[in-house]
C-alpha positions, 0 to 999 in steps of 0.5 A, spaced: 466 438 540 473 436 545 476 429 541 478 424 546 482 417 546 481 411 551 486 411 557 485 405 561 487 405 568 491 399 567 497 403 564 500 406 570 503 398 571 503 396 564 511 393 563 512 398 557 511 404 562 517 400 566 521 400 560 520 407 557 522 410 564 528 406 564 530 408 557 529 415 559 531 415 567 524 419 568 518 419 573 512 414 571 508 420 571 513 424 566 512 418 562 505 418 562 504 425 561 509 425 554 505 419 551 498 422 553 501 429 550 503 425 544 496 421 543 492 428 544 496 431 538 496 425 534 489 426 534 488 432 530 495 431 526 495 424 525 488 421 526 490 415 522 497 414 527 501 414 521 507 418 523 511 417 518 511 424 515 513 428 521 521 428 523 523 426 530 524 434 533 516 435 530 514 429 535 518 431 541 515 437 541 508 434 540 510 430 546 513 436 550 520 433 550 525 438 551 531 433 551 534 429 545 529 428 540 531 422 537 533 419 543 526 420 545 523 417 538 528 410 539 525 410 547 518 409 544 520 405 539 524 400 543 519 400 549 514 398 543 509 405 543 511 406 536 512 401 530 514 400 524 508 399 520 507 399 512 507 405 511 512 408 516 512 410 523 505 409 527 503 410 534 502 402 536 494 399 536 492 406 535 485 405 532 484 400 538 484 406 542 481 412 537 478 408 532 471 410 534 473 417 534 476 416 527 470 413 525 466 418 527 470 424 523 470 420 517 462 419 517 462 427 519 466 428 513 463 424 509 456 427 510 459 434 510 461 433 502 455 429 501 451 436 503 456 440 499 454 436 493 447 437 494 447 444 495 452 445 489 447 441 485 441 444 488 443 452 486 448 451 481 452 458 480 450 463 475 453 463 470 457 470 468 459 472 461 466 475 461 466 482 460 468 486 454 476 487 454 477 495 455 483 498 455 486 500 462 485 507 463 490 508 467 495 506 462 498 512 457 496 510 450 502 509 445 501 515 442 501 519 449 508 515 451 511 517 444 509 525 446 512 525 453 519 523 450 519 529 444 515 534 449 517 542 446 522 545 448 517 552 450 513 547 454 519 545 458 521 552 459 514 554 461 514 548 467 520 551 469 519 558 470 512 556 474 517 552 478 522 558 479 516 563 481 513 558 486 519 558 489 520 565 489 514 566 492 514 560 497 521 559 499 519 554 504 515 549 500 518 543 497 521 543 490 516 539 484 520 532 482 521 530 476 516 527 474 512 533 476 516 538 472 515 533 466 507 532 467 506 540 468 510 541 461 505 535 458 499 540 461 503 546 458 503 543 451 495 541 451 494 548 452 498 550 446 495 544 442 489 542 444 487 549 447 490 553 441 493 558 445 500 561 443 507 560 447 508 567 448 500 568 450 501 562 455 507 565 458 504 572 459 498 569 463 503 565 467 507 570 469 501 574 471 498 569 475 504 568 479 505 576 480 498 577 482 498 576 490 491 573 489 492 568 484 499 566 486 496 562 492 492 558 488 496 557 481 501 552 484 501 547 478 500 546 470 494 543 471 490 548 475 493 553 471 489 551 465 483 549 469 483 557 471 485 559 464 479 564 462 478 567 469 486 568 469 485 571 462 479 576 463 482 578 470 489 579 467 486 584 461 482 588 466 488 589 470 492 591 464 486 596 463 486 600 469 493 600 470 494 607 465 488 610 470 491 609 477 498 612 474 494 618 472 491 619 478 499 618 482 501 623 477 495 628 479 496 627 486 504 629 485 502 635 481 498 638 487 503 636 493 509 640 488 502 646 489 503 646 496 510 646 496 516 641 497 522 642 499 527 640 492 529 632 495 522 631 495 521 634 488 527 630 486 524 624 488 517 625 484 521 625 478 525 620 478 518 616 479 514 620 475 519 623 469 521 630 468 516 632 463 510 630 469 512 633 474 
C-alpha cells in the first residue's frame, strides 16, 4: 500500500516558498518538487521526521538537489522547512502532516509483533539435542599425518615409476602434481603395509600393468592400481605362462621357413633373434 503525506494547495503561495526560491535562485515548481522529493524519502527513511543521523549530502540526494548540498540544507533551515529540534535536525511540523500515517504504521507494527509473539507461544520451537560430536572424516588422523611425513623411500620410488611410465605411454598427458605424487606414494605404502605385498612384487606388477596395452590405459593412478591388484596379478601370471609357448611356436615357424629355403641374410636375422642353436 502506497504511503502519502498531506500537500495543501496553500503551499503554492506560502511565504516560505518564496523565501526558498530567493535563497536557491530557482523556480517555484522546482522548489515544490525538491520539497516533495525530500518528504517522500523521509516517509520511508525518517518516519518520525528526525534527520539528525543523515548528512547534508544524503539529504540533498534524497531531494534530488544536484548543486551544493550544504547550501541546500542551510536554505531549508533559513526558510523554515527544516528546524533544530531536541534530537537534532528535523522536518518542521512533520507530525502535523504525516502524523496519521506514522500512527497507522506504528499500530500495524505493534499488531505484527503481537501476532508473532502469540504464534511463538502457541507453537514453541522443537527442542533439539545436539548431535554427538564425531571426528571430522575429512581431517586426517594424527597417525596419518605423521606417516605422511615419513613415507618409505620404496613407496616414493614406486610413485615416481608410475609417473614416468604414464609420461612414456601418454606424452601429451598432464604431469601429476606434487600432492598427487605424495598420495600415490601413500597408496603404495598401504599396498605393502596393509595388503601385505613385498616392494619387489608391487614394482613387478606395476611395471607389467604399464607395459600391457590394455591395462596401461586404465591404471593411471596408484589408487586404481591398488583396486585392480587381484586382476593384475592373475593376468600377469597368465601372461608369464603363455610366453614360452609362443616363443616355441615362433621358433618352429622359423625352422620350417629354413627348410623351404631362405637366403643367407634372412637366415642370419633369424639366428640373431632366436640364437645360434635354435636355428
